[in-house]
C-alpha positions in Angstrom: -4.8 22.8 -46.7 -4.1 19.4 -45.1 -5.3 18.5 -42.0 -3.3 15.7 -41.4 -6.0 13.0 -41.9 -5.9 9.7 -43.6 -7.3 6.4 -44.2 -7.1 3.7 -41.3 -5.5 0.0 -42.2 -9.0 -0.9 -41.7 -10.7 2.2 -44.3 -12.0 3.8 -41.7 -10.7 7.3 -41.5 -8.4 8.0 -38.5 -6.1 11.4 -37.7 -2.5 11.0 -36.8 -0.6 12.9 -34.1 2.5 14.2 -34.9 2.9 15.7 -31.8 3.2 12.1 -29.3 6.3 11.2 -27.7 7.2 8.2 -28.6 9.2 7.7 -25.5 6.6 9.2 -23.3 4.3 6.6 -24.6 6.5 4.1 -24.1 7.3 5.5 -20.4 3.5 5.6 -20.0 2.9 1.7 -20.5 6.0 1.0 -18.6 4.2 2.6 -15.5 0.8 1.0 -16.3 2.8 -2.5 -16.5 4.8 -1.7 -13.2 1.6 -1.0 -11.4 -0.1 -3.8 -12.7 2.9 -6.3 -11.0 3.2 -4.1 -7.8 -0.8 -4.9 -7.6 -0.8 -8.6 -8.4 2.1 -9.0 -5.7 0.5 -7.1 -3.1 -3.0 -8.6 -3.6 -1.5 -12.1 -3.0 0.2 -11.4 0.1 -2.9 -9.6 1.3 -5.5 -12.1 0.6 -3.4 -14.9 2.3 -3.8 -13.4 5.8 -7.3 -14.5 5.5 -7.7 -16.9 2.6 -7.3 -20.2 5.2 -10.2 -18.8 7.3 -12.8 -20.7 5.0 -10.6 -23.5 5.2 -10.2 -24.7 8.9 -12.9 -27.2 9.0 -11.3 -29.2 6.3 -8.3 -28.6 7.1 -8.8 -29.8 10.9 -10.4 -33.4 9.6 -7.4 -33.8 7.4 -4.3 -33.5 9.2 -6.6 -33.9 12.7 -5.4 -30.3 13.8 -6.8 -29.2 17.7 -8.2 -26.3 17.9 -5.1 -24.5 19.4 -3.4 -25.6 16.3 -5.5 -24.3 13.9 -5.4 -20.9 15.9 -1.7 -21.0 15.1 -2.1 -21.7 11.7 -3.3 -18.7 11.0 -1.8 -16.5 13.4 1.4 -17.6 12.4 1.2 -15.5 8.9 0.3 -12.7 11.1 2.4 -12.7 13.2 5.3 -13.3 11.1 4.1 -10.2 8.7 3.3 -7.8 11.6 6.6 -8.3 12.9 9.1 -8.1 10.4 7.0 -5.3 7.7 9.1 -2.6 9.4 12.6 -4.0 9.5 11.6 -5.5 6.0 10.7 -1.8 4.9 13.7 -0.5 5.7 15.6 -3.6 4.3 14.2 -2.9 0.9 15.1 1.2 1.4 18.5 0.5 1.4 19.8 -2.9 -0.6 16.5 -2.0 -3.4 13.3 -2.7 -3.8 13.6 -4.5 -6.8 15.4 -7.3 -4.9 13.2 -7.0 -1.5 10.5 -8.0 -4.3 12.2 -10.6 -5.8 13.3 -12.4 -2.6 9.9 -11.9 -0.6 8.1 -13.1 -3.6 10.1 -16.1 -4.1 10.1 -17.3 -0.2 6.4 -16.5 -0.6 5.8 -18.7 -3.0 8.4 -21.8 -2.5 6.9 -21.9 1.0 3.8 -22.1 -0.4 4.5 -24.7 -2.8 6.4 -26.8 -0.5 2.7 -25.7 1.9 0.7 -27.8 -0.8 2.1 -31.2 0.9 2.1 -30.5 4.7 1.1 -33.4 6.4 0.7 -31.8 10.0 0.1 -28.8 11.6 3.6 -28.5 12.9 4.5 -28.2 9.0 1.6 -26.3 8.1 2.5 -23.2 11.2 6.0 -23.5 10.0 5.3 -23.0 6.5 2.6 -20.1 7.3 5.2 -18.3 9.2 7.7 -18.7 6.6 5.3 -17.4 3.8 4.6 -14.1 6.2 8.0 -13.3 6.5 8.1 -13.2 2.5 5.4 -11.3 2.4 6.8 -8.6 4.8 9.5 -8.2 2.2 6.7 -7.7 -0.5 4.4 -5.8 1.0 6.5 -2.5 1.5 8.4 -2.5 -1.4 5.7 -2.2 -3.7 4.6 0.9 -2.3 8.0 2.1 -2.2 8.8 1.5 -5.7 5.6 3.6 -7.1 6.4 6.3 -4.8 10.5 6.2 -6.0 10.3 5.6 -9.4 6.7 7.3 -10.7 6.2 11.4 -11.8 4.5 13.3 -9.0 1.6 13.6 -12.5 1.3 9.5 -12.3 1.7 8.8 -8.6 -1.6 9.8 -7.2 -3.4 7.7 -8.9 -1.0 4.4 -9.1 -1.2 4.9 -5.3 -5.0 5.4 -4.9 -4.9 1.8 -6.7 -2.5 0.5 -4.7 -4.6 1.3 -1.9 -7.9 -0.2 -3.4 -5.9 -3.1 -4.0 -4.9 -3.4 -0.4 -8.6 -2.7 0.9 -10.2 -5.2 -1.4 -7.4 -8.0 -1.6 -8.6 -10.1 1.7 -12.2 -10.3 0.7 -11.4 -11.6 -2.9 -9.0 -14.0 -1.1 -11.8 -15.6 0.9 -14.1 -15.2 -2.1 -11.5 -17.0 -4.2 -10.8 -19.5 -1.4 -14.5 -20.6 -0.6 -14.9 -21.1 -4.8 -11.8 -23.8 -4.6 -13.4 -25.1 -2.0 -16.2 -25.9 -3.3 -14.5 -28.5 -6.0 -11.1 -29.0 -4.2 -9.2 -29.4 -1.7 -7.7 -27.0 0.9 -4.4 -27.7 -0.7 -6.2 -25.6 -3.9 -5.5 -22.5 -2.2 -1.3 -22.9 -1.6 -1.6 -23.8 -5.4 -2.9 -20.4 -6.4 -1.0 -18.6 -3.9 2.1 -20.2 -5.4 1.0 -19.7 -8.8 -0.1 -15.9 -8.6 3.3 -15.4 -6.9 5.1 -16.7 -10.0 3.2 -14.3 -12.2 4.0 -11.6 -9.9 8.2 -12.9 -9.7 8.2 -12.8 -13.5 6.9 -9.5 -13.7 9.1 -8.1 -11.2 12.0 -9.5 -13.2 10.7 -8.2 -16.5 9.3 -4.8 -15.7 10.2 -3.4 -12.5 13.1 -1.2 -12.1 15.7 -1.3 -9.0 15.2 1.6 -6.5 17.1 2.6 -3.5 17.3 5.0 -0.5 20.5 6.7 -1.1 20.2 7.6 2.3 18.7 5.3 4.2 17.8 5.4 8.0 19.2 2.4 10.5 17.5 -0.5 10.7 15.7 -0.7 13.8 14.5 -4.1 15.2 12.7 -3.1 18.1 9.3 -3.4 16.3 10.0 -6.9 16.2 10.3 -7.2 19.3 7.1 -5.1 20.6 4.7 -7.2 18.4 6.2 -10.4 20.1 5.8 -9.0 23.1 2.3 -8.1 22.6 0.9 -10.8 21.1 3.1 -14.3 21.8 1.7 -13.7 25.7 -2.0 -14.0 24.9 -1.2 -17.4 22.9 1.2 -18.7 25.4 -1.4 -21.1 26.8 -3.5 -22.4 24.8 -7.3 -22.3 24.8 -7.8 -25.9 25.8 -5.0 -26.4 28.6 -6.2 -22.9 29.9 -9.5 -24.9 30.1 -8.3 -27.8 31.8 -6.4 -25.4 34.4 -9.8 -23.9 35.1 -9.5 -20.1 33.3 -12.4 -19.8 32.2 -10.9 -16.5 29.8 -8.8 -19.4 27.8 -5.6 -17.9 26.5 -7.0 -14.1 26.2 -6.7 -14.0 29.8 -3.7 -14.8 30.4 -1.7 -11.8 32.4 0.2 -9.9 30.5 2.7 -7.6 32.4 2.3 -3.8 31.0 4.4 -2.3 33.9 7.0 -0.9 31.6 4.8 0.1 28.5 4.0 3.4 29.5 6.5 4.5 27.0 4.3 3.5 24.1 1.6 6.0 25.2 3.6 8.6 23.5 4.2 6.1 20.1 6.4 3.1 19.8 9.3 5.0 17.9 9.3 8.7 20.0 12.6 7.3 21.6 14.1 6.6 18.3 16.0 9.4 16.0 15.2 8.0 12.9 11.3 6.8 13.3 9.9 5.1 10.3 6.9 8.0 10.5 8.3 11.4 11.0 6.4 12.8 14.5 4.7 15.9 14.6 6.5 17.3 17.2 9.5 15.9 19.0 
């Protein structure tokens, strides 16, 4: 009786699996490549959020940035990223997650490449904000690509990998930045960001399929205004100016009017007909 045993090319017995579906095997390999590409794209944008923290002394010495300007070098990225995250996710759902990834990675990588030659704090702040815009397009598109293109049997594992990358990339970014600063200038951080963005962009073009929501929700720009209202007033008075005016609390003590924000207690989209996250009760 033949058991399907035959010598392998190396002369070691090997088993032939006649029931393997080549198409299924190819699709599984493609899913692995998609997971790798979107994880790389996600890791780059998450790591960039904190990667410059350890480089602030070097930046201050090189471009003569004040304490306030250094704060904005860090916050410009986070502010643009947080303000545009939900609208950018809606753009990806409406016009295509793949194209959102391509545009986001192009903006992220291009602005990072320009930032390598930044000669002033103003240039660096503006470029960090532009990098944050690209990151806002990338992050939601990575998760939406997984949930819309993976079958249910593969989706849980892929989402778990996505969550692990999202949670650990910030720490990896800090450690990597510290290692780069031990041997190179702070500009090497942007060189690495641009290089990784190019690799993720090439992988997106090659392996990531296009997907879009056939019934997208209307684009809502109110989250942008809410983030700007909650964040910008606290930074409107620079710390050094606040000290000169006798405000012992610095910028954090600047008064913020919250008299008309009571509706936020019920949720930032409680009055929306199509919230980004469905509410339990309406």
